[in-house]
N, C-alpha and C positions, 0 to 999 in steps of 0.2 A: 529459569528457563530452557535450563539445558536442551539441548538438541536445533535449537531456533537459528534459524540463518535471516539477515536482512540482506536485502537486495537495493540497491539503494542506484541513485544514475547522477551524483555530486552535484545536484542541484545546493543552493545557499542554505534549505531548513538538515538537509539533509547531515552536511559537511558540521554543522553549529556544534558547539564545543558540548553541547551540553547533551543533545544529541549523541555524538562521537563517547562522552562521558558514560550516559547511562551505560548503551548496548555492549561497553568493554567490560561497565560493575557487574553488568546481570549476565555476562559469558557471552553475549551475543557474537555469534562470526556473519562479518562484514562480508556480502559480495559484491564488490561490484560490479557496473553494468551503464554503457555508454550513457555519454547524454543528450545521445539523437532517441529523437523518437519516445519518449517516456510511458505516452498517451499507447503505444500500442501492449503495452505491460496491462496483462488485465488483471491486475492488483489495482493499478490507479481507481479504476471503476470501484472495484469494493475500500480503498480505503474512501473514495466518494460518498460512500452508503455509512459505510462508519459514521464518519463527518456528519452526514446530516443527520442519523440518528441521535449522535453526542449533541445538537442543536437545538432537537427538541425534546432534552429532555427541560427537565422544570428546575432543577439546580445545579449551577454550575458547578466541578470541582476545587476542595479547597484546597490541596494538597495533591501534592504528585501520587501518594498514594490513593486519594479518592479519585481520582483519573485513570492510573493503573484499574483498578474495579470498574469503572464504567467502562473503562473500552474493551478488559476483558467482557463484562457484561453484553453489551450491543456484538461485538464481534461473534460471541456467541449465540446470537441470538438471528444470524446473519441467515436466511435461506440457503441450507445448502447446495440447493438446487440449484440458486442461482449465480454461486459461486462455481459447482460445477458450467455452468454454462459458457459464464468468462472463462475457462480453461479448454474449454471444447472449443472454442471461437478461437482461438491464435491460427490453425492453417490458414482459415479464413481472413485473419488480419495480412498473415504473412501473404499470403496470393492478395490483398488489394495492394500492401506495400510494393511489394513487384513490381504488378502490372501499372502501377501510377510513379515509378521508378523511385520509389523515395518518397515520392514527392507526397501532396497530403491525401488521404482516405476520409472514411468515415467515422472514424473509430480514435 
């Protein structure tokens, strides 16, 4: 996992000891992110798609290694066009946030 960076927003699951230990053990550099408006980050929608894909699998992973394999397989199966659309939506997301003065947006 060399060169990977993990962006987190300090929500409880991201601060869990098991998560921190795993990221440290794998050498993943962590990028802090403000706790405000985590849903503005396009990756949240990618995580949602990944979670739905995992839930649709017939077999639940029985180990961390199986989970890592399943996650990698499902991540690789996410359509790159969908990911690009999420990233490309950032200007619209930010403009919407500015329009509502940091209030609620459709994102």
